[in-house]
C-alpha positions in Angstrom: 44.7 29.8 29.5 45.0 31.6 33.0 41.2 31.6 33.7 41.1 27.8 32.9 44.1 27.2 35.3 42.4 29.3 37.9 39.0 27.2 37.6 41.0 24.0 38.0 42.5 25.2 41.1 39.1 26.4 42.5 37.7 22.9 41.8 40.7 21.5 43.7 40.2 23.7 46.6 36.6 23.0 46.8 37.0 19.2 46.6 39.8 19.4 49.3 37.4 21.6 51.6 34.7 19.0 51.1 36.9 16.2 52.0 37.9 18.1 55.2 34.4 18.6 56.1 33.6 15.0 55.5 36.6 13.9 57.7 35.7 16.1 60.5 32.1 14.8 60.4 33.3 11.3 60.6 35.4 12.3 63.7 32.5 14.0 65.4 30.1 11.1 64.5 32.7 8.8 66.3 32.9 10.8 69.3 29.0 11.0 69.9 
């Protein structure tokens, strides 16, 4: 149970990080 919950949290964190990187890339691209 706990392991499965941790895996879900890891997936959510990784997805959130990817979204942050993508949004940062968009901002950088607009500045150039």
